[in-house]
Every structure is written in structure tokens, then in C-alpha cells.
Phi, psi and omega in degrees: 000128182295151178283171183298322181288328178291323179296317180295314181305311181296320180298314183292321175304311183297320179298320180293315178301322179279003179068019173293316169253127183268156176307131178088351183277143182284132176279161175304146177296165175308313182293319180295319181294322179294317179297317184288325184272344182072027178239171185286159178299318181295326177294317181293319179299318178295321178293317178297323180294319177296315179298327181285318180296332178272358175088008179281327182224168175216160184249151172238127182306139180058017182232318180128200187252140180228154182285133183288158175302145184296130177277138170267114183293121177282150178282164173267154177302149185300326182264018185295137175243142179292327174235121183236103180280147175222115182295332177215156181243131181221078187227352190296326183293321180288322179296321180297317180301316184288318182291322179294322179297325182289354182285341181298120181293346179277348184280138171288119196270051179297338181265000181295148177268353186252150175285162176306117181298338178296346177277353185264154180273074187296324183295315179294320177293326175295323179292321178295319177297321177296316178301311182291326179303318181288333186264351185294145177239177180297337182274352186298324180293321179294316181299338184251014172291166180312137010279003179114174183305126184295320181295318181293319178295326178291322177297313178300315179300322177293328175292324171296318182300326178296340172268006181083016181257140178259097179235115183288143172304335180291339178264002179266130177239123178282133186229167175282073182086169181293330184294324173296318180300316183293314183292319176296320179295315180297318181296323183298333190239006183225165172230158176309133178100346181288157175269132177229134179278136169228168175279163177220104007286159182233155170303132184295337177298328177294319179294320177297318180298317179296320180298313181299320184265011176055049179255158180263139182259134169246101183273118182258130182305136177241124178287140182302337182248328188250356176082203190298139181281108185287332177293317177291324180298314181296325178298318179295321180292329177289318188272339186229154175274075185288137176255329183209159179227117181257114186224143170261111187268340178235132178050057186304133180259116018262348193295321184093353186282159178238134178290145175289161181302320182295323181290322177298316180297319179293322180299310182299315180297316179299312181297318179294324180296330181258008177059043180250134182285135176263123170253108188261109179274105190231049186286344183253020188297337183269000190251040177275153182258344181281187180277345186237128183286125183291142172289150168279163175294339178299336180296342181254010179278121178254000184236005183072022182264000179258128179254104185267115186250134180203182180196172176266003185294327185266345186242348188216305190207094184295324182287342181288333179054052178240123178224194178199166168224127170272096200266357182060226184288349182266005189301311181298316179297317181297320177301318180294321179292323177297320179297330181275350185243275181271357183071300178195169172280151181311119183297315177301324180289319176302312183294319181295319177294320176298320177297311181294317184291341176288346177272178175268009184290329186298308183291329174295315176302312181303317179300316179294319183297313181297316179296320180291321178292324177297316177299315181293321176300315180297318179298312181297316183298315178300314183291323178293319175302322184280319189267337179236069182296340183283346188258168176238138184246131176284124182265102177232142193253066175186166173070195181224027175242152166240139176256122191236135181259122175277160178300152177306135181094352180261119183272121182293331177291320174291325178293320177302314183293319178294316179299322183296323173299337181263010181068038176229134179250146165226166178253099186295152185298336180301334180295336192250018180216131177284347186253011177076022177272181175061036178286349174243039175227157171209156177263140190230126181271122183251012192280344180277149184300135178283123183212187183301322181297317182291323182300310182297321179297317179292325173301319174299312176305317182297319180295316184295319177300316180295326178290334184267353180298138176299142180285000000 
């Protein structure tokens, strides 16, 4: 029998689907809903939080909850398989080509993986870096060897604690960005030839890591709105000797979707049942738009088998290249692997971040950043619907990416090449699949301010798409 909050979630979904509540319309307040439904205020709040995490509604501070814009459900590729095995991964050359092309400062960076640097508090970070540079001693390098700066690890542990999670500073390893955290985590639990689960589509960094470490990929279908298919995941766990599962649980790149708390809990339980390590790529965890920060799947790990990887690159300082992994039982092994590779993360950058994070400026910055990204995403979404009527856009309420489906027969890789000649970049769907899928999809960065330059660039994309439509 479903619980009271599950019943309310289903009722509100059905009401929105039936157009009883229109997109942009304000829902009854928590108190009003509790009185009319005859359930507790906490139950209503829990139901609204679930609806928000699933993209049905969104919240505005001091205002209430509103119905989200209607999502156009994107189709899956025609040759799509729920479980797609790949004995080898060979995608790095193409990814390198796309990333190198995006370095040109004259290019409109719709294909960029990084947020607009103008959104970051550079002046305050520079002051912190200056302070620690003057105070550094000869011992600073030694003090910041793995597992990393103690003050910084304590600050990160306290931020976990604010979400109700018990993560000891001793299991946190500071790394040179999230990519080092993810690669070290993968290396810690696999050997060449092992099977590793990734999503489909997946962040291309995961595919590059598998290629570098000579690992085999099991790509599990991810729904544009609800994320990884857990039924297909269990099938893969039954059929293959899987060693690790690399998943993005919040603001998945490229889709943008966030798993519900229930699905995260099911994911963690499923992997623990099959003794498979979870490598959780959570670099966008601070870029949620609602009132409540989503939990990672690590919150539901009871055996220390989840390695939660994140960084400050997407929320604070891309150039600092400081990340971390809350590594559970693998913390010691990851420290030893780091000592054999990069030795340690930059001591000045660790010290500068610890100095900045000790102030109250970070959370104020995050509130401004989330508000700005939400505004820009809404502006881009409206403009793209108007200027690119041929495409379909995945509606997700976090982060700074849109996942866009082109009409059948329009190749996103060819569109990327034609757009690049016009000084416009996009991230073609081929970057996100080891099996050559998603050829009529691309990822679109909305973090830069919408202005005349962006308008002209989208108009050029519209013209190129029309030229490529099958006759």
C-alpha cells in the first residue's frame, strides 16, 4: 500500500498532466495542501520535495511552489539498447578534437563544459590566494600531501554534516579536480579488462577514463527525465562480473536530470547487494534550483562502498583545479595511488580555498550563482523554443546544460562542424556514447549571458539545421 506522501505525489502529477495546474501556476501552499488533504505538514513538504526533484514543480524563495514548464519527452535513439556492452572504448581522439576547437576565444561557447567564469567571485579568491601566499612556509607542501589540507577536509566534512551525512575528514582525499578523484577511484577498484557500468548517454570523461585504463564498458540506458534504468542495471549486474558503476546522480551531464531520493536509495542498495563499488560523479551538486539541496547516493551507503567525487570547479573556481573524493573504505588506497601519480594537489590552491571557505562568502555566492543560472536557463529555453522550433529540449531544473534533440536525419556531428566554421561551438551527442548513439542530439551550455551575440549565433544554428533537414 502506498504511503501518504506517495499518494499525494501521484495526485499532483495527475493534476498537472490533466492541465488542472498550468505551467507557471502557483500550487497550494504547504499549509493549504495539508489542510485540504488531511495529512501532516511534513508529509506535504516531503511530497513537494520529491515532485521538485523529478522536475514537475519548482520553488521560489519566500513565494512557494510553482508548476514547472511542460517537458517535451525526448525520444530514445532508434537502435537504443537498455544494456549496451563494449569490449573496448575508442572515443578520446574525437573528444580531444572537440575540446581543442573550443579553445578559440572568438567562438560562441555553447559547447563548453565550463560555466561562465564571470559568475565566480574572482576578486575574493584572489585576495585569499594572496593572503596564503604571504603566509606559506617551507612545510606547507608537506602539510598538504595526501590526503590533503586538514582545514579544507574539515570544511568539506562539515558541509556533508549539514545534509545529515556522517563523513569523516579522514576518508576525504583532496585531488586535482574531480577528474583526478574519479580516475583514482576507478583505478582503485579495477584492473585492465574489468567491466564497468556507465550511463548512456554518459559524461565523456567517464568514457575517456575507461579507454585509458583498458576497461570494458556496460552502458545502461538513462531516461532524459528519470535517469539510469535500474531494471537494466540489475540485468547487467546479473549477466556480467561488474567491478564498478560510474553514475552522475545530480544534474547528469549531458541530460541534466537528477535522480529522486528513492532512486538513489535503490541504486545504492542494488550495488551493495552485488558487491559493486559506486563511483558517484557529483560535480554539479551545488547547482540545484529548488529550495533543498539534493542528497548524493552516498547518503544511502551502509558499507563504505560509495566513493563520492566532487570539486569546486563548477561552483567556485574552475582554474584552481581542486576536488575531492569521500572514499569510504578506499581512502587509503586512493592516497597511495595519488602519491604515485600527481603526488599531491597544489598546496597554494588548497590553502586559498580553505581560507575563502572559512568565511560566509561561499554560501552567499552559491545563492547568487543558482539564481543567475536559473534565470539564464529560462531565458535560453524561451529563446530556443522561439528560434529553433524544429528541436526538442530536455527540461531539467538544475545546472547549466540543455540536452537537445534534432529532427530525424540531422547529424549533430555534421552540425557541429558547420557551426564551428561560423565560430559557434556545440557538444555533439557522439561525445557521450561509446556505441556511436545520439547522433541527432547535442549538449548546449546556457551559463553565459543571453545577448545579441548569442541571439545571432542561435539564428545561425537555426539556418544550418534547416539546410540539413531531409528533403
